[in-house]
C-alpha positions as CSV (number, residue, x, y, z in Angstrom):
1,X,17.6,1.7,9.8
2,X,15.8,-0.9,7.7
3,X,12.2,-0.4,6.7
4,X,9.8,-2.8,8.3
5,X,6.5,-3.0,6.4
6,X,4.8,-4.9,9.3
7,X,5.3,-1.8,11.5
8,X,3.4,0.3,8.9
9,X,0.3,-1.9,8.9
10,X,1.3,-4.1,6.0
11,X,0.6,-7.9,6.2
12,X,2.7,-10.5,4.4
13,X,0.7,-12.3,1.8
14,X,1.0,-16.1,1.5
15,X,-0.8,-17.9,-1.3
16,X,-0.7,-21.6,-0.3
17,X,-2.9,-22.4,-3.4
18,X,-0.3,-20.9,-5.8
19,X,3.2,-21.1,-4.4
20,X,4.7,-21.4,-7.9
21,X,5.2,-18.2,-9.9
22,X,4.0,-15.9,-7.1
23,X,6.4,-17.6,-4.7
24,X,9.2,-16.8,-7.1
25,X,8.3,-13.1,-7.6
26,X,7.3,-12.2,-4.1
27,X,7.1,-11.8,-1.2
28,X,4.1,-9.5,-1.5
29,X,2.4,-7.4,1.2
30,X,-1.1,-6.1,1.5
31,X,-2.8,-3.3,3.6
32,X,-6.4,-2.4,3.8
33,X,-7.0,1.3,3.4
34,X,-10.1,3.5,3.7
35,X,-13.4,2.6,2.2
36,X,-12.5,-1.1,1.9
37,X,-9.8,-0.4,-0.6
38,X,-6.5,-2.4,-0.6
39,X,-2.9,-1.5,-1.4
40,X,-0.3,-4.1,-2.3
41,X,3.5,-3.9,-2.1
42,X,6.8,-5.5,-2.4
43,X,10.3,-4.6,-1.5
44,X,12.7,-4.7,-4.4
45,X,15.4,-7.3,-4.0
46,X,18.4,-8.3,-6.0
47,X,16.4,-11.1,-7.7
48,X,14.0,-8.4,-9.1
49,X,16.7,-6.4,-10.9
50,X,17.7,-6.3,-14.5
51,X,21.3,-6.1,-15.8
52,X,21.4,-2.3,-15.3
53,X,20.6,-2.6,-11.6
54,X,16.9,-1.4,-11.9
55,X,13.8,-3.3,-11.1
56,X,13.1,-5.4,-14.3
57,X,10.1,-4.2,-16.3
58,X,8.8,-7.7,-16.3
59,X,8.7,-7.7,-12.6
60,X,6.9,-4.3,-12.5
61,X,4.3,-5.7,-14.9
62,X,4.0,-8.9,-12.9
63,X,3.4,-7.0,-9.8
64,X,0.9,-4.6,-11.5
65,X,-1.0,-7.7,-12.7
66,X,-1.0,-9.1,-9.2
67,X,-2.1,-5.8,-7.5
68,X,-4.8,-5.0,-10.0
69,X,-6.0,-8.6,-10.1
70,X,-6.4,-8.7,-6.3
71,X,-8.2,-5.4,-6.4
72,X,-10.7,-6.8,-8.9
73,X,-11.0,-10.0,-6.9
74,X,-12.1,-8.1,-3.8
75,X,-14.5,-5.9,-5.9
76,X,-16.3,-8.9,-7.3
77,X,-16.8,-10.5,-3.9
78,X,-13.9,-12.9,-4.4
79,X,-15.2,-14.6,-7.5
80,X,-12.5,-16.1,-9.7
81,X,-11.3,-13.8,-12.4
82,X,-8.5,-13.6,-15.0
83,X,-6.6,-10.9,-16.9
84,X,-7.9,-10.2,-20.4
85,X,-5.7,-7.1,-21.1
86,X,-3.1,-5.1,-19.2
87,X,-1.5,-2.0,-20.6
88,X,1.6,-0.6,-18.8
89,X,3.6,2.6,-19.2
90,X,6.9,2.9,-17.4
91,X,7.3,6.3,-15.8
92,X,10.4,6.1,-13.7
93,X,12.9,3.5,-12.5
94,X,12.8,1.6,-9.2
95,X,15.9,0.3,-7.4
96,X,16.9,-2.4,-5.0
97,X,15.5,-1.7,-1.6
98,X,12.6,0.4,-2.9
99,X,9.2,-0.4,-1.4
100,X,6.9,-0.4,-4.3
101,X,3.2,0.1,-3.7
102,X,0.4,-0.9,-6.1
103,X,-3.2,0.4,-6.1
104,X,-6.1,0.1,-8.5
105,X,-9.4,1.9,-9.0
106,X,-12.4,0.2,-10.6
107,X,-13.6,2.3,-13.6
108,X,-16.5,0.2,-14.7
109,X,-18.0,-3.2,-14.0
110,X,-20.3,-5.1,-16.3
111,X,-21.9,-8.6,-15.7
112,X,-18.7,-10.3,-16.8
113,X,-15.9,-7.7,-17.2
114,X,-14.2,-5.3,-14.9
115,X,-12.3,-2.3,-16.1
116,X,-9.6,-0.9,-13.8
117,X,-6.9,1.8,-13.7
118,X,-3.9,1.8,-11.4
119,X,-0.2,2.1,-10.9
120,X,2.9,1.5,-8.9
121,X,4.7,4.1,-6.8
122,X,7.7,4.5,-4.6
123,X,7.3,7.0,-1.7
124,X,4.3,8.5,-3.6
125,X,6.2,8.9,-6.9
126,X,4.8,7.1,-9.9
127,X,6.9,4.3,-11.4
128,X,4.3,2.6,-13.6
129,X,0.8,3.5,-14.7
130,X,-1.6,0.9,-16.1
131,X,-5.1,0.0,-17.0
132,X,-6.7,-3.4,-17.7
133,X,-9.7,-5.5,-18.2
134,X,-10.5,-8.6,-16.1
135,X,-13.0,-11.4,-16.9
136,X,-15.2,-12.7,-14.1
137,X,-15.1,-16.5,-14.6
138,X,-18.5,-18.2,-15.0
139,X,-20.2,-15.0,-16.1
């Protein structure tokens, strides 16, 4: 049986303003969880794999940037923001077919910066842990 994210409450994300890079790395999914928090996900495909058959580290970091960035975006009332710093630690491999979920937690917000921690997991098992800083544009 094939996993269907839509039947688990996930909504396919389309970004008509940025079909470029995001279009190449996706598709991405989103699901609103309790307390207004969001989770993001993608299902690993052949195009996401490295030469050893595992999800490429660059793809994991790209998705972490996407998931944490969207978490920050919602936390700052959808103001434009950009990544200043993103630190990643690879904990375990992910494979083709895995449904990777990304979540972030705001640690601190100043007038112009947001500090966040988060990670990626497969079936509740950590694949990547990360932390970063985002700049709120215009602040």
